C-alpha positions as CSV (number, residue, x, y, z in Angstrom):
1,M,-32.8,80.0,152.6
2,R,-35.0,78.7,149.8
3,I,-38.6,77.7,150.1
4,W,-41.0,75.8,147.8
5,H,-44.5,74.5,147.7
6,M,-46.8,72.6,145.3
7,T,-44.2,70.1,144.2
8,A,-44.1,66.3,144.5
9,D,-42.5,66.5,148.0
10,A,-44.5,69.6,149.1
11,P,-48.1,69.3,147.9
12,R,-51.4,70.8,149.0
13,M,-53.5,68.1,150.5
14,P,-56.1,67.7,149.3
15,L,-55.6,69.6,146.1
16,R,-59.3,70.5,145.8
17,A,-61.0,71.8,148.9
18,A,-64.5,70.8,149.9
19,P,-66.6,72.9,152.3
20,E,-65.5,72.5,156.0
21,E,-62.5,70.5,155.0
22,R,-59.1,71.2,156.5
23,I,-56.2,71.9,154.1
24,R,-52.6,70.8,154.8
25,L,-49.8,72.6,153.0
26,R,-46.5,70.8,152.8
27,V,-43.6,73.2,152.4
28,G,-39.9,72.5,151.7
29,T,-36.9,74.6,152.8
30,W,-33.2,74.5,152.2
31,P,-30.8,74.1,153.8
32,V,-31.4,72.4,157.1
33,A,-30.5,74.9,159.8
34,P,-31.6,75.9,163.3
35,G,-33.8,78.9,163.9
36,Q,-35.9,78.6,160.8
37,S,-39.6,79.3,160.7
38,V,-42.3,78.9,158.1
39,W,-45.8,80.5,157.8
40,A,-48.5,81.3,155.3
41,T,-50.4,84.5,154.7
42,C,-53.9,83.9,153.4
43,R,-56.7,86.0,152.0
44,V,-60.2,84.5,151.9
45,R,-62.9,86.1,149.8
46,G,-66.4,84.9,150.5
47,K,-69.1,84.8,147.8
48,D,-70.9,87.4,149.9
49,G,-68.1,89.9,149.2
50,S,-66.4,89.5,152.6
51,A,-62.7,89.4,152.9
52,T,-60.5,88.0,155.7
53,E,-56.7,88.0,156.2
54,L,-55.2,85.1,158.0
55,V,-51.7,84.1,159.1
56,R,-51.0,80.5,159.9
57,K,-47.7,79.2,161.4
58,G,-46.1,76.0,160.1
59,R,-44.7,73.1,162.1
60,W,-41.5,71.2,161.3
61,L,-42.1,67.6,160.3
62,C,-38.8,66.1,159.3
63,N,-35.5,66.5,157.5
64,E,-35.0,64.8,154.2
65,G,-31.3,65.0,153.3
66,P,-30.4,68.7,153.1
67,N,-34.1,69.8,153.1
68,S,-36.6,70.4,155.8
69,I,-40.3,69.5,155.4
70,W,-42.9,71.6,157.1
71,E,-46.7,71.6,157.4
72,I,-49.2,74.4,157.6
73,E,-52.9,73.8,158.3
74,L,-55.6,76.1,156.7
75,G,-59.4,76.1,157.0
76,R,-62.1,75.3,157.4
77,F,-63.7,77.3,154.6
78,R,-67.2,77.8,153.3
79,R,-68.5,76.8,149.9
80,G,-67.8,79.6,147.4
81,D,-64.8,80.9,149.2
82,S,-61.8,81.9,147.1
83,V,-58.5,81.5,148.9
84,E,-55.2,83.1,147.9
85,Y,-52.1,82.3,149.9
86,T,-48.3,82.6,149.9
87,V,-45.9,80.6,152.0
88,L,-43.0,82.4,153.6
89,G,-39.9,81.6,155.7
90,S,-37.1,83.1,157.7
91,D,-33.9,81.9,159.3
92,A,-31.9,82.7,162.4
93,E,-29.8,85.3,160.5
94,G,-32.9,87.3,159.4
95,G,-33.0,86.0,155.9
96,D,-36.5,85.9,154.4
97,C,-37.9,84.0,151.5
98,S,-41.4,83.5,150.0
99,S,-43.1,81.4,147.3
100,E,-45.2,82.5,144.5
101,Q,-48.9,83.1,145.2
102,F,-51.3,80.1,145.1
103,A,-55.0,80.0,144.9
104,F,-57.9,77.6,145.2
105,S,-61.7,77.8,145.4
106,V,-63.9,75.9,147.9
107,G,-66.6,73.7,146.6
108,P,-67.3,70.1,145.6
109,K,-64.3,68.3,144.3
110,L,-66.3,66.4,141.6
111,L,-69.7,67.0,140.0
112,L,-71.8,63.9,139.4
113,A,-74.1,63.6,136.4
114,L,-76.3,60.6,136.9
115,L,-78.5,59.4,134.0
116,W,-81.2,56.6,134.2
117,H,-82.1,55.3,130.7
118,Q,-85.8,54.1,130.5
119,H,-86.6,52.2,127.3
120,Q,-88.6,49.3,125.9
121,P,-88.7,48.4,122.2
122,L,-92.0,48.3,120.2
123,Y,-93.5,45.0,121.0
124,A,-96.3,45.3,118.4
125,P,-96.4,44.5,114.7
126,H,-97.7,47.2,112.5
127,H,-101.4,47.4,113.3
128,A,-104.2,48.8,111.1
129,G,-107.1,46.6,112.0
130,P,-110.0,47.1,114.4
131,G,-109.4,46.9,118.1
132,P,-106.2,47.5,120.1
133,A,-102.8,46.4,118.9
134,I,-101.7,43.3,120.9
135,L,-98.1,43.9,122.2
136,R,-96.1,40.7,122.2
137,Q,-94.6,41.4,125.6
138,P,-96.0,43.2,128.7
139,W,-92.7,44.8,129.7
140,A,-93.5,48.4,128.9
141,R,-96.6,48.2,131.1
142,L,-95.0,46.2,134.0
143,H,-91.8,48.3,134.2
144,A,-94.1,51.4,134.3
145,L,-95.6,50.0,137.4
146,R,-92.3,49.5,139.2
147,D,-89.8,51.8,137.5
148,Y,-90.9,54.6,135.2
149,L,-93.1,56.4,137.7
150,G,-91.3,55.1,140.8
151,M,-87.8,56.2,139.8
152,A,-89.0,59.8,139.3
153,A,-91.0,59.7,142.5
154,L,-87.9,58.5,144.4
155,A,-85.8,61.3,143.1
156,A,-88.5,63.8,144.2
157,E,-88.0,62.6,147.8
158,Q,-84.6,64.3,147.7
159,P,-85.1,67.8,146.3
160,A,-81.4,68.6,146.5
161,L,-80.6,65.7,144.2
162,H,-80.3,66.6,140.6
163,L,-80.2,64.0,137.9
164,T,-81.2,63.1,134.3
165,I,-83.8,60.6,133.2
166,N,-83.9,59.5,129.6
167,L,-87.3,58.4,128.2
168,S,-87.2,56.8,124.8
169,P,-90.1,57.9,122.5
170,V,-91.0,54.3,121.6
171,L,-91.5,53.5,125.3
172,L,-93.8,56.5,125.7
173,L,-95.6,55.6,122.5
174,Q,-96.6,52.3,124.2
175,L,-97.6,53.8,127.5
176,D,-99.9,56.2,125.5
177,G,-101.4,53.2,123.8
178,Y,-102.2,51.5,127.0
179,V,-103.9,54.6,128.5
180,A,-105.8,55.3,125.3
181,H,-106.8,51.6,125.0
182,T,-105.3,51.4,121.5
183,M,-102.7,48.9,122.8
184,T,-102.8,46.0,125.1
185,D,-100.8,42.8,125.7
186,A,-101.7,39.1,126.0
187,A,-101.0,39.1,129.7
188,L,-103.2,42.1,130.4
189,E,-106.0,40.5,128.4
190,L,-105.6,37.3,130.4
191,T,-105.7,39.4,133.6
192,R,-108.8,41.2,132.4
193,K,-110.9,38.2,131.6
194,P,-113.0,36.7,134.4
195,A,-111.2,33.6,135.7
196,E,-114.4,31.5,135.4
197,Q,-114.5,32.2,131.6
198,L,-110.9,31.2,130.8
199,D,-110.8,28.3,128.3
200,A,-108.3,25.5,128.6
201,E,-105.7,27.2,126.3
202,E,-106.0,30.5,128.2
203,R,-105.6,28.7,131.5
204,R,-102.5,27.0,130.1
205,Q,-101.1,30.4,128.9
206,L,-101.8,32.0,132.3
207,L,-100.1,29.3,134.3
208,A,-97.1,29.3,131.8
209,S,-96.5,33.1,132.0
210,F,-97.8,34.5,135.2
211,F,-94.9,33.2,137.3
212,D,-92.5,35.1,135.0
213,A,-91.1,37.1,138.0
214,H,-88.0,37.1,140.2
215,W,-88.5,34.2,142.7
216,H,-86.9,35.8,145.8
217,N,-87.9,39.4,145.3
218,Q,-91.3,39.2,143.6
219,I,-92.8,35.7,144.4
220,E,-91.4,34.3,147.7
221,R,-92.0,37.6,149.6
222,H,-95.7,37.4,149.0
223,P,-97.2,34.4,150.8
224,R,-100.2,33.8,148.4
225,Y,-98.1,34.2,145.3
226,A,-95.5,31.7,146.7
227,E,-98.4,29.4,147.6
228,L,-99.7,29.5,144.1
229,F,-96.1,28.9,142.7
230,A,-95.8,25.8,144.9
231,R,-99.1,24.6,143.8
232,H,-98.2,25.0,140.1
233,A,-94.8,23.3,140.7
234,A,-96.6,20.3,142.3
235,E,-98.9,20.2,139.2
236,K,-102.0,20.5,141.4
237,P,-105.2,21.8,139.8
238,F,-106.2,25.5,140.1
239,S,-109.6,26.6,141.0
240,A,-111.2,29.7,139.5
241,Q,-110.3,31.5,142.7
242,D,-106.7,30.3,142.5
243,L,-106.5,31.6,138.9
244,R,-108.0,35.0,139.9
245,D,-105.5,35.3,142.8
246,L,-102.8,34.6,140.3
247,Q,-104.1,37.2,137.9
248,M,-103.8,39.7,140.8
249,W,-100.5,38.7,142.2
250,F,-98.6,38.5,138.9
251,N,-99.5,42.2,138.5
252,L,-99.3,43.3,142.1
253,A,-95.7,41.9,142.3
254,W,-94.7,44.4,139.6
255,F,-96.0,47.5,141.3
256,S,-93.4,49.6,143.1
257,S,-92.9,49.2,146.8
258,E,-94.3,52.8,147.2
259,L,-97.6,51.7,145.7
260,R,-97.7,48.3,147.4
261,R,-97.1,49.9,150.9
262,G,-98.6,53.3,150.6
263,E,-99.9,55.7,148.0
264,L,-98.6,58.3,145.5
265,R,-100.3,61.6,144.8
266,L,-100.0,62.0,141.0
267,P,-99.7,65.2,139.1
268,T,-102.8,64.2,137.2
269,G,-104.8,64.7,140.4
270,K,-105.3,61.1,141.1
271,V,-104.0,59.0,144.0
272,A,-102.5,55.6,143.1
273,S,-102.1,52.7,145.5
274,V,-102.6,48.9,145.6
275,R,-101.9,48.6,149.3
276,R,-105.5,47.5,150.0
277,F,-105.0,44.5,147.6
278,V,-101.6,43.6,149.1
279,E,-103.1,43.6,152.6
280,Q,-106.1,41.5,151.5
281,G,-103.7,38.9,150.1
282,A,-106.1,36.4,148.7
283,G,-109.8,35.8,147.8
284,F,-109.9,38.5,145.2
285,S,-113.1,39.3,143.2
286,H,-113.2,40.2,139.5
287,Q,-114.1,43.7,140.5
288,D,-110.8,43.8,142.5
289,V,-109.0,42.8,139.3
290,L,-110.6,45.6,137.3
291,E,-109.8,48.1,140.0
292,M,-106.2,47.0,140.0
293,I,-106.0,47.4,136.2
294,A,-107.4,51.0,136.7
295,E,-104.5,51.7,139.1
296,Q,-102.1,50.6,136.4
297,E,-103.6,53.0,133.9
298,A,-103.4,55.8,136.4
299,V,-99.7,55.0,136.9
300,M,-98.9,54.9,133.2
301,E,-100.9,58.1,132.6
302,A,-98.8,60.0,135.2
303,V,-95.3,59.0,133.9
304,V,-94.8,62.0,131.6
305,P,-96.6,64.6,133.8
306,L,-94.4,63.7,136.8
307,H,-91.2,63.9,134.8
308,A,-92.4,67.2,133.3
309,E,-93.2,68.6,136.8
310,L,-89.7,67.7,138.1
311,Q,-88.1,69.2,135.1
312,R,-90.0,72.4,135.5
313,R,-88.7,72.6,139.1
314,G,-85.2,72.2,137.8
315,Q,-84.5,69.0,139.8
316,I,-84.3,66.7,136.8
317,E,-83.5,67.0,133.1
318,V,-85.5,64.7,130.8
319,S,-83.5,63.6,127.8
320,T,-84.5,61.4,124.9
321,T,-83.3,58.9,122.3
322,P,-83.8,58.7,118.5
323,K,-87.3,57.5,118.1
324,Y,-87.1,53.7,117.7
325,H,-83.8,53.3,119.5
326,P,-81.6,52.6,116.4
327,I,-77.9,52.3,116.3
328,L,-77.5,55.6,114.4
329,P,-74.0,55.0,113.0
330,L,-75.2,51.8,111.3
331,L,-78.2,53.6,109.7
332,V,-75.7,56.1,108.2
333,D,-73.4,53.4,106.8
334,T,-73.0,49.8,107.8
335,D,-69.7,49.6,105.8
336,R,-68.2,51.9,108.5
337,A,-69.2,49.5,111.4
338,T,-66.5,48.6,113.9
339,L,-66.1,44.8,113.8
340,D,-63.1,43.2,115.4
341,R,-64.1,39.6,116.2
342,A,-62.9,36.7,114.0
343,G,-65.6,35.1,111.9
344,T,-67.7,38.2,111.5
345,W,-68.5,40.0,108.2
346,L,-70.4,42.9,107.0
347,P,-73.9,42.6,105.3
348,E,-74.8,44.2,102.0
349,R,-74.3,47.9,102.5
350,F,-77.1,49.8,104.2
351,A,-76.4,53.5,104.0
352,H,-79.4,55.8,104.7
353,P,-78.4,58.9,106.6
354,E,-81.9,60.2,105.8
355,D,-83.3,57.6,108.1
356,A,-81.0,58.6,110.9
357,H,-82.2,62.2,110.4
358,A,-85.8,61.0,110.5
359,Q,-85.3,59.1,113.8
360,V,-83.7,62.1,115.5
361,R,-86.2,64.5,114.0
362,A,-89.1,62.4,115.2
363,A,-87.7,62.1,118.7
364,V,-87.3,65.9,118.9
365,A,-90.9,66.5,117.7
366,D,-92.3,63.9,120.1
367,Y,-90.4,65.4,123.1
368,T,-91.5,68.9,122.2
369,R,-95.1,67.9,122.0
370,R,-95.0,66.2,125.4
371,F,-92.8,68.6,127.4
372,G,-93.5,71.9,125.6
373,V,-89.8,72.6,124.9
374,P,-87.3,70.8,122.7
375,P,-84.8,68.4,124.3
376,R,-81.3,69.6,125.1
377,G,-79.7,66.2,125.1
378,M,-79.9,62.6,124.0
379,W,-78.6,59.2,125.2
380,P,-78.0,57.6,121.7
381,A,-79.3,54.1,121.6
382,E,-76.7,51.9,123.4
383,G,-74.4,54.9,123.6
384,A,-73.5,54.5,120.0
385,V,-71.8,57.5,118.5
386,A,-69.3,58.4,115.7
387,D,-67.9,61.6,114.4
388,F,-70.1,61.4,111.3
389,V,-73.3,61.3,113.3
390,V,-72.5,64.5,115.2
391,P,-74.0,66.8,112.5
392,I,-77.2,64.7,112.5
393,F,-77.8,65.4,116.2
394,A,-76.5,69.0,116.1
395,E,-78.7,70.0,113.1
396,H,-81.8,69.0,115.0
397,G,-80.8,71.2,118.0
398,V,-79.3,68.5,120.3
399,R,-76.7,70.1,122.5
400,W,-75.2,67.2,124.3
401,L,-74.8,63.4,124.0
402,A,-73.7,60.8,126.5
403,S,-71.7,57.7,125.7
404,D,-69.2,55.3,127.3
405,R,-65.6,56.1,128.2
406,G,-64.6,53.1,126.1
407,V,-65.5,55.3,123.1
408,L,-63.2,58.0,124.4
409,A,-60.5,55.4,124.9
410,R,-60.6,54.6,121.2
411,S,-61.0,58.1,119.8
412,G,-58.3,60.2,118.3
413,K,-55.1,58.9,116.7
414,W,-53.7,57.3,119.8
415,G,-56.8,57.1,122.0
416,Y,-57.4,58.9,125.3
417,A,-56.0,57.9,128.7
418,V,-59.3,57.2,130.4
419,D,-57.7,55.8,133.5
420,D,-56.6,59.4,134.3
421,P,-59.4,61.0,136.2
422,D,-58.6,64.4,134.7
423,V,-59.1,62.9,131.2
424,A,-62.2,60.9,132.0
425,C,-64.0,63.3,134.3
426,Q,-64.8,66.0,131.7
427,P,-67.1,66.4,128.7
428,Y,-65.6,67.1,125.3
429,R,-66.5,69.2,122.3
430,A,-67.2,67.1,119.2
431,E,-66.9,68.9,115.9
432,A,-67.9,67.7,112.4
433,A,-69.1,69.4,109.2
434,G,-69.2,72.8,110.8
435,T,-71.3,71.7,113.7
436,E,-70.4,71.0,117.4
437,L,-71.9,69.6,120.5
438,T,-70.9,68.2,123.9
439,V,-70.2,64.6,124.6
440,F,-70.1,63.2,128.1
441,F,-68.4,59.8,128.6
442,R,-69.7,57.6,131.4
443,D,-67.6,55.9,134.0
444,T,-68.2,52.2,133.2
445,Q,-67.1,50.9,136.6
446,L,-69.5,53.0,138.6
447,A,-72.4,52.2,136.3
448,D,-71.7,48.5,136.2
449,A,-71.5,48.3,140.0
450,I,-75.1,49.5,140.3
451,G,-76.2,47.4,137.4
452,F,-74.6,44.1,138.3
453,S,-73.0,44.0,141.7
454,Y,-74.8,45.8,144.6
455,Q,-77.9,43.6,144.4
456,H,-75.7,40.9,146.0
457,Y,-75.0,43.1,149.1
458,A,-77.0,42.1,152.2
459,D,-76.9,45.7,153.5
460,P,-78.1,48.3,150.9
461,A,-76.6,51.2,153.0
462,R,-73.2,49.5,152.9
463,A,-73.5,49.1,149.2
464,A,-74.3,52.8,148.8
465,R,-71.3,53.8,150.9
466,H,-69.0,51.5,149.0
467,W,-70.1,53.1,145.7
468,L,-69.5,56.6,147.0
469,T,-66.2,55.7,148.5
470,D,-65.1,54.3,145.1
471,L,-66.1,57.6,143.5
472,K,-64.3,59.7,146.0
473,E,-61.1,57.7,146.2
474,R,-60.7,56.7,142.6
475,L,-61.9,60.0,141.1
476,A,-62.7,62.9,143.4
477,S,-59.5,62.8,145.3
478,R,-57.4,62.6,142.1
479,V,-58.8,65.3,139.8
480,S,-56.8,68.4,139.7
481,G,-59.0,70.7,137.7
482,E,-62.1,72.6,139.0
483,D,-65.6,71.6,138.0
484,R,-64.7,68.2,136.8
485,V,-67.8,66.0,136.2
486,V,-68.2,62.2,136.2
487,T,-71.0,60.7,134.2
488,V,-72.8,57.6,135.4
489,A,-75.4,56.3,132.9
490,L,-77.2,53.0,133.0
491,D,-80.6,51.3,132.7
492,G,-83.1,52.7,135.0
493,E,-85.3,49.6,134.9
494,N,-83.5,46.3,134.5
495,P,-81.3,46.3,137.6
496,W,-84.0,46.6,140.2
497,G,-85.6,43.2,139.8
498,G,-82.4,41.7,141.3
499,Y,-82.5,44.0,144.4
500,V,-84.5,43.4,147.5
501,D,-87.3,46.0,147.8
502,D,-87.0,47.0,144.1
503,G,-83.7,48.7,144.9
504,R,-85.5,51.4,146.9
505,S,-83.4,50.9,150.1
506,F,-80.2,51.1,148.0
507,L,-81.3,54.1,146.0
508,R,-82.6,56.0,149.0
509,A,-79.2,55.4,150.8
510,L,-77.3,56.3,147.7
511,Y,-79.2,59.5,147.1
512,A,-78.9,60.5,150.8
513,E,-75.1,59.9,150.7
514,C,-74.7,62.0,147.5
515,V,-76.7,64.9,148.9
516,A,-74.9,64.9,152.2
517,E,-71.3,64.5,150.9
518,P,-69.6,67.9,150.5
519,Q,-67.1,66.5,148.1
520,I,-69.8,65.7,145.5
521,E,-72.5,67.8,143.9
522,T,-75.1,66.2,141.6
523,V,-76.0,68.0,138.4
524,T,-78.0,67.6,135.2
525,F,-76.0,67.7,132.0
526,S,-77.6,71.0,130.8
527,E,-77.1,72.4,134.3
528,Y,-73.4,71.7,134.0
529,L,-73.2,73.3,130.5
530,D,-75.4,76.4,131.3
531,G,-74.5,76.8,135.0
532,N,-76.8,77.5,137.9
533,A,-76.1,80.6,140.0
534,A,-78.5,79.4,142.7
535,R,-76.3,76.4,143.2
536,D,-72.9,78.1,142.7
537,L,-72.4,76.2,139.5
538,A,-70.4,78.0,136.8
539,P,-71.3,77.6,133.1
540,H,-69.2,75.5,130.8
541,P,-70.0,76.5,127.2
542,V,-69.1,74.1,124.5
543,A,-66.6,76.5,123.0
544,G,-64.5,76.3,126.1
545,L,-64.3,72.5,126.3
546,E,-61.4,70.4,125.1
547,R,-62.1,68.9,121.7
548,V,-62.4,65.1,121.2
549,H,-60.7,64.3,117.9
550,E,-62.0,61.5,115.6
551,L,-64.9,60.5,117.8
552,F,-64.8,56.7,117.6
553,N,-67.6,54.7,115.9
554,G,-68.6,52.6,118.9
555,S,-71.0,52.0,121.7
556,W,-70.9,51.0,125.4
557,A,-70.6,47.3,124.4
558,D,-67.5,45.3,123.8
559,E,-68.8,42.2,121.9
560,S,-67.9,38.9,123.5
561,G,-65.0,37.3,121.9
562,S,-63.9,40.4,120.0
563,A,-60.7,42.3,120.4
564,P,-60.5,44.5,123.5
565,G,-62.4,47.7,123.2
566,V,-65.9,48.9,122.5
567,D,-67.4,48.2,119.1
568,L,-70.7,47.7,117.2
569,G,-70.5,43.9,116.9
570,T,-73.5,43.2,119.1
571,W,-75.8,44.5,116.3
572,I,-74.0,43.5,113.1
573,G,-71.6,40.9,111.8
574,E,-73.3,37.6,112.5
575,E,-75.5,35.6,110.1
576,E,-78.9,36.4,111.6
577,E,-77.9,40.1,112.2
578,N,-76.7,40.5,108.7
579,R,-79.8,38.8,107.3
580,A,-81.8,41.5,109.2
581,W,-79.8,44.3,107.7
582,N,-80.2,42.7,104.2
583,L,-83.9,42.6,104.7
584,L,-84.0,46.2,105.8
585,G,-82.0,47.0,102.6
586,A,-84.4,45.1,100.5
587,L,-87.4,46.9,102.0
588,R,-85.6,50.3,101.5
589,R,-85.1,49.4,97.8
590,A,-88.7,48.3,97.4
591,L,-89.9,51.6,98.8
592,S,-87.6,53.5,96.5
593,D,-88.5,51.4,93.4
594,A,-92.2,52.1,94.1
595,G,-91.4,55.8,94.3
596,L,-92.7,56.1,97.8
597,T,-91.6,58.8,100.3
598,P,-92.2,59.3,104.0
599,E,-94.8,61.9,103.1
600,A,-96.6,59.7,100.6
601,A,-96.5,56.5,102.6
602,P,-96.1,57.5,106.3
603,E,-97.3,54.1,107.6
604,A,-94.8,52.1,105.5
605,F,-91.9,54.3,106.6
606,E,-93.0,54.2,110.2
607,A,-92.9,50.4,110.0
608,L,-89.4,50.7,108.5
609,Y,-88.2,53.0,111.3
610,A,-89.5,50.6,113.9
611,A,-87.6,47.7,112.3
612,E,-84.4,49.8,112.5
613,G,-84.5,49.6,116.3
614,S,-81.4,48.2,118.0
615,D,-83.3,45.7,120.1
616,W,-84.1,43.4,117.1
617,F,-80.4,43.0,116.4
618,W,-79.3,42.1,120.0
């Protein structure tokens, strides 16, 4: 009699064992004969040091040609159990046989590293005059009201949930400016001015811009705001009271649902809420407007302290981005840009790796000043990486980066098979010029589903279940190695305007599903690398990771109309983009010809670095 296990016709199902999950062992024997029996001996070692011996009998399932197929059921086991087992058999004539020893550990089948990227470009020109700088757009302020504080507060509701939030330095620079009253924006100044004192041009600007909100999710749901919208659409005149109510509602609609419906106790010691204004609905006074603006400042002031508090608890990791969100490989050398769309061409060469160093160095310094420790990781702007930027990050102490799996697919001589979960669900060691760091590659499908699809679901809980089911069926059930990790990285601000309730119902359902699902464990990126004994997470030092060869010069984006595969064509190659690069080059030459250095002319170089931001090339 012969016996076999862990083959195509006799697998262990599932291959990876989650806590409390039953395990089925398929076993094959030869030849088909009466009087045979099959069983398994099993030794279970608990993380508490306990040991248990088990014997489980198998049952015959069927005959396939000359072979018999059997099944043995094991479990259920506890998290942290280590299981060793052997399958054995005997026939009617007393002949015995056994397999080799097999083993598995019990824990989550897949670790989930979720990253929310929070960023706004610098909306102000270089400003050296009296009074606050006037930002050209209000988005840093308005997204702070809905997203930057609210997303962290939402994570805090689920202490078992671990995730990463990326805060770009240029975003935080603007929030600082609002709180210190060194920055403002035109919409805020139109809000602040008493409605009776608005001149004709200011009234026109207010009516032209204060309905710049999502109709269904920000305007229609608020009766007075919808009434004002209808009045404007009908070209009816606005009284001073109408204008003041519009001043209020344009701003109130951007506050998170937590602040519109209740209150948040902030780590600054303040309590933020606009519920009283939402309940009032109409007939606001100018004093109401000023108090609402004060609530905005309290929210913006608390963004960094709340993230710092959650990071100290170990629940979140805060990562960062090179200071002004530049496409770092393009700063190093535009001649090495990946362009693969017909009709595109390269600009005059711009090659200033010293600027790339300056952007990373400034981000590390800014982060350290705010959080008291240097950052461990970065989300490079637009996920743009290349093998030749690895030393720039590594030399400034950055231990990990995150990018898109499309970059992994184009790395190496032949690319990587990213449709294989065992290939995609792991970080890689990137090496260059004697340096090394870890690169995580995000699952594009899971990220895009949140960013572009689930806002169309009528039932947020169903959307959350659908997302987790996709993760389990497409990835968790197919990975063979232990401690595989899937990265999901996306905007933490832009999707939520399209969701009912600012996406809160969806996110609460998603977070609850992730915490409750034994097959999944959420982690921060540094937690994955360093381990966390309190959560039974083993360390994964960079030296033990598989190497990614020839890290591709690309980003998350595949430019429309280009050859398949990620590239950098969104930020270079067209006439207006190339003109911008040529202007940057001319500025760089002018600074050099004048003998200026960052130390001698810091304001000039700061303006240069701001102009290198990716957003102006989009």
